[in-house]
MARLUM-347984 format. One record per residue: residue number from 1; residue in three letters; chain; x, y, z of N, C-alpha, C in turn. Coordinates in Angstrom, 1 decimal. Atoms other than C-alpha are relative to their C-alpha. Layout:
<NUM, ala, A, <X, Y, Z>, <X, Y, Z>, <X, Y, Z>>
...
END
This chain:
<1, met, A, <0.9, -1.2, -0.3>, <-0.1, 0.0, 0.1>, <1.1, 1.2, -0.2>>
<2, val, A, <-1.3, -1.2, -0.4>, <1.5, 3.4, -0.8>, <-1.4, 1.0, 0.8>>
<3, ile, A, <0.3, -1.3, 0.2>, <0.3, 6.6, 0.9>, <0.6, 1.0, 0.3>>
<4, phe, A, <-0.6, -1.3, 0.5>, <0.5, 9.9, 0.3>, <-1.6, 0.9, 0.2>>
<5, asp, A, <0.6, -0.8, -0.2>, <-1.1, 13.3, 1.4>, <-0.8, 0.6, -1.3>>
<6, ala, A, <1.2, -1.2, 0.6>, <-4.0, 15.1, -0.9>, <-1.0, 1.0, 0.2>>
<7, met, A, <1.4, -1.3, -0.9>, <-6.7, 17.8, -0.7>, <-0.9, 0.0, -1.1>>
<8, arg, A, <1.1, 0.4, 0.1>, <-9.7, 17.4, -1.2>, <-1.2, 1.0, 0.3>>
<9, glu, A, <0.8, -1.2, -1.0>, <-12.4, 20.2, -0.8>, <0.5, 0.8, 0.1>>
<10, gly, A, <-0.4, -0.6, -0.9>, <-9.8, 21.9, 0.4>, <0.6, -0.1, 1.6>>
<11, glu, A, <-0.6, -0.1, -1.7>, <-8.8, 20.1, 3.6>, <1.0, -1.2, -0.7>>
<12, arg, A, <-1.3, 0.8, 0.3>, <-5.7, 17.6, 3.4>, <-0.8, -1.4, 0.4>>
<13, val, A, <0.7, 1.1, -0.6>, <-6.8, 14.1, 3.5>, <1.2, -1.0, -0.8>>
<14, glu, A, <-0.8, 1.2, 0.1>, <-4.6, 10.9, 3.4>, <-0.2, -1.4, -0.1>>
<15, leu, A, <0.8, 0.5, 1.6>, <-5.3, 8.7, 0.7>, <1.3, -1.4, 0.1>>
<16, gly, A, <-1.3, 1.7, 1.1>, <-3.6, 4.5, -0.1>, <-0.8, -0.1, -0.8>>
<17, leu, A, <0.0, 1.0, 1.7>, <-3.6, 2.8, -3.2>, <1.0, -0.8, 0.4>>
<18, met, A, <-0.6, 0.9, 0.5>, <-3.2, -0.5, -3.1>, <0.4, -0.7, -1.6>>
<19, val, A, <-1.0, 0.2, 1.4>, <-0.4, -1.4, -5.4>, <0.4, -1.7, 0.2>>
<20, asp, A, <-0.4, 1.3, 0.1>, <0.9, -5.2, -6.5>, <1.2, 0.2, 0.7>>
<21, ala, A, <-1.9, -0.2, -0.6>, <4.9, -4.0, -5.8>, <-0.3, 1.4, -0.2>>
<22, val, A, <-0.1, -1.0, -0.4>, <6.2, -1.2, -4.5>, <1.8, -0.6, -0.6>>
<23, ser, A, <-1.4, 0.6, 0.2>, <9.9, -2.1, -6.8>, <0.9, 1.0, 0.6>>
<24, glu, A, <-1.0, -0.5, -0.8>, <11.7, 1.2, -5.7>, <-0.6, 1.2, 0.3>>
<25, val, A, <0.5, -1.2, -0.6>, <11.8, 4.0, -3.5>, <0.7, 1.2, -0.1>>
<26, val, A, <-1.7, -0.8, 0.6>, <14.2, 7.0, -4.9>, <0.2, 1.4, 0.5>>
<27, asp, A, <0.6, -1.4, -0.1>, <14.7, 10.5, -4.1>, <0.6, 0.7, -0.7>>
<28, ile, A, <0.0, -0.4, 1.2>, <15.5, 12.7, -6.6>, <0.9, 1.7, 0.6>>
<29, ala, A, <-0.4, -1.5, -0.5>, <17.8, 16.0, -5.9>, <-0.9, 1.6, -0.7>>
<30, ala, A, <0.5, -1.3, 0.8>, <15.9, 19.2, -6.7>, <0.5, 0.1, -1.1>>
<31, asp, A, <-0.5, -0.6, 1.1>, <18.3, 20.2, -9.4>, <-0.3, -1.0, -1.4>>
<32, ala, A, <0.3, 0.8, 0.8>, <17.4, 17.4, -11.1>, <-1.9, -0.4, -0.4>>
<33, ile, A, <1.0, 0.4, 0.3>, <13.7, 17.6, -11.5>, <-0.1, 1.1, -0.9>>
<34, glu, A, <0.3, -1.0, 1.2>, <12.0, 19.8, -14.8>, <-1.5, 0.2, 0.1>>
<35, pro, A, <1.4, -0.3, 0.3>, <8.5, 21.0, -15.4>, <-0.1, -1.7, -1.3>>
<36, pro, A, <0.1, 0.9, 1.1>, <7.0, 18.5, -17.9>, <-0.3, 0.1, -0.9>>
<37, pro, A, <-0.1, -0.5, 1.1>, <7.7, 18.3, -21.2>, <-1.5, 0.3, -1.0>>
<38, asn, A, <1.6, -0.3, 1.0>, <4.8, 19.6, -24.0>, <0.0, -1.5, -1.3>>
<39, phe, A, <-0.1, 1.6, 1.0>, <3.7, 16.0, -25.1>, <-1.1, 0.4, -1.2>>
<40, gly, A, <0.7, 0.1, 1.1>, <1.3, 17.5, -27.8>, <-1.4, 0.6, 0.5>>
<41, thr, A, <0.9, 0.1, 0.0>, <-1.9, 18.0, -27.6>, <-1.2, -1.2, 0.7>>
<42, ser, A, <1.1, 1.2, -0.6>, <-3.7, 14.6, -27.2>, <0.7, -0.6, 1.1>>
<43, val, A, <-0.2, 1.0, -1.7>, <-1.8, 13.9, -23.6>, <-0.3, 1.1, 1.1>>
<44, arg, A, <0.3, -0.9, -0.7>, <-3.4, 15.9, -20.6>, <1.4, -0.2, 1.2>>
<45, arg, A, <-1.0, -0.3, -0.8>, <-0.1, 17.4, -18.6>, <-0.5, 0.6, 1.4>>
<46, asp, A, <0.6, -0.1, -1.1>, <-2.3, 18.4, -15.7>, <-0.1, -1.4, 1.5>>
<47, phe, A, <-0.1, 1.3, -0.9>, <-1.6, 14.9, -14.1>, <1.6, -0.4, 0.5>>
<48, ile, A, <-1.1, 0.0, 0.0>, <2.1, 15.4, -14.0>, <0.3, 1.2, 0.6>>
<49, arg, A, <-0.7, -1.4, -0.7>, <3.6, 17.5, -11.7>, <1.7, 0.0, -0.8>>
<50, ala, A, <-1.2, -0.5, 1.0>, <7.4, 17.2, -13.2>, <-0.1, -1.3, -0.5>>
<51, met, A, <-0.6, 1.2, 0.8>, <9.4, 14.9, -14.7>, <1.7, 0.2, 0.6>>
<52, gly, A, <-1.8, 0.4, -0.5>, <12.9, 13.6, -13.0>, <0.7, -0.5, -0.7>>
<53, lys, A, <-1.3, 0.9, 1.1>, <16.3, 12.6, -14.4>, <1.0, -1.0, 1.5>>
<54, arg, A, <-0.8, 0.3, -1.2>, <17.8, 10.0, -12.2>, <1.1, -1.3, -0.5>>
<55, gly, A, <-0.6, 1.7, 0.9>, <21.0, 8.0, -14.1>, <-0.6, 1.1, -1.7>>
<56, asp, A, <0.9, -0.1, 1.6>, <19.9, 7.7, -17.6>, <-1.1, 0.0, -0.2>>
<57, arg, A, <1.6, 0.1, 0.2>, <16.5, 7.1, -16.8>, <-0.5, 1.4, 0.7>>
<58, phe, A, <0.6, -1.0, -0.1>, <13.6, 9.7, -16.6>, <-1.4, -0.6, 0.9>>
<59, val, A, <1.4, 1.1, -1.3>, <10.8, 9.1, -13.3>, <-0.9, 1.4, -0.7>>
<60, ile, A, <1.0, -1.4, -0.3>, <7.7, 11.1, -13.7>, <-1.0, 0.0, 0.9>>
<61, ile, A, <0.4, -0.3, -1.2>, <6.4, 12.9, -10.9>, <-1.7, 0.0, -0.1>>
<62, leu, A, <2.0, -0.3, 0.9>, <2.3, 12.7, -10.9>, <-0.6, 1.1, 1.3>>
<63, glu, A, <0.4, -1.0, -0.9>, <0.7, 15.4, -8.9>, <-1.6, -0.5, 0.4>>
<64, pro, A, <0.6, 0.3, -0.7>, <-1.3, 13.7, -6.4>, <-1.4, 0.3, -0.1>>
<65, asp, A, <1.6, -0.6, -0.8>, <-4.3, 15.6, -6.0>, <-0.8, -0.3, -1.9>>
<66, arg, A, <0.6, 0.0, 1.6>, <-5.0, 15.4, -10.3>, <-0.2, -1.6, 0.1>>
<67, ala, A, <-0.6, 1.5, -0.2>, <-3.5, 11.6, -10.2>, <-1.3, -0.8, 0.5>>
<68, phe, A, <1.5, 1.1, -0.9>, <-6.1, 10.0, -7.8>, <-1.2, 0.6, 0.5>>
<69, asp, A, <1.0, 0.1, -0.3>, <-8.7, 12.1, -8.1>, <-1.1, -0.5, 0.0>>
<70, val, A, <0.7, 1.2, 0.5>, <-11.7, 9.7, -7.3>, <-1.0, 1.0, -1.4>>
<71, asp, A, <1.5, -0.3, 0.8>, <-14.3, 12.3, -9.1>, <0.4, 0.1, -2.0>>
<72, glu, A, <-0.9, 0.1, 1.6>, <-11.9, 12.9, -12.3>, <-0.2, -1.5, -0.2>>
<73, met, A, <0.0, 0.9, 0.7>, <-11.5, 9.3, -12.6>, <-1.4, -0.9, -0.3>>
<74, ala, A, <1.3, -0.1, 0.5>, <-15.0, 9.0, -12.7>, <-0.4, 0.3, -1.3>>
<75, asn, A, <0.0, -1.0, 0.9>, <-15.4, 11.3, -15.1>, <0.6, -0.5, -1.7>>
<76, leu, A, <-0.7, 0.2, 1.7>, <-13.1, 10.1, -17.7>, <0.0, -1.6, -0.5>>
<77, cys, A, <-0.2, 1.4, 0.2>, <-13.7, 6.4, -17.0>, <-2.2, 0.1, -0.8>>
<78, glu, A, <1.4, -0.5, 1.2>, <-17.5, 8.0, -18.5>, <-0.5, 0.1, -0.7>>
<79, ala, A, <-0.4, 0.0, 1.5>, <-16.1, 9.9, -20.9>, <0.4, -1.6, -0.9>>
<80, ser, A, <-0.4, 1.3, 1.5>, <-14.1, 6.4, -22.5>, <-1.4, -1.1, -0.1>>
<81, gln, A, <1.3, 0.8, 0.6>, <-17.7, 4.4, -22.1>, <-0.7, 0.6, -1.1>>
<82, glu, A, <0.9, -1.0, 0.7>, <-19.4, 7.3, -23.8>, <0.7, -0.1, -1.2>>
<83, ala, A, <-1.4, -0.1, 1.1>, <-16.6, 7.1, -26.7>, <-0.4, -1.5, -0.3>>
<84, leu, A, <0.4, 1.0, 0.7>, <-17.2, 3.5, -27.3>, <-0.8, -0.5, -0.4>>
<85, ala, A, <1.1, 0.1, -0.2>, <-20.5, 3.3, -26.7>, <-0.8, 0.9, -2.0>>
<86, ala, A, <0.1, -1.2, 1.3>, <-20.7, 5.8, -30.1>, <0.0, -0.2, -1.6>>
END
C-alpha cells in the first residue's frame, strides 16, 4: 500500500493506494527535477507535476491531487464508455 497526502475540497486527506508491488523508492535532487515537457494536445499534462532525471532514466512525478482524484477518474471512465458506445 502506498500512502500519500492529497487535497480534497480544500482539506488535506491521507489516501492509500493498493498496489501489487513497489520496486523502488528514490530520492531525486531538486536540480534534477524539471517541468513536464509538452507532449502535444493529445496528452493531458495536469496529472504530471514534473519529470525527474535519475542517472540515465526519467521518472514521472505525478500530481497526486489530480492523478488520484476519484471524481476525475469517474468522469474519465464515463467519457471513455460514451466514446466506445458512439
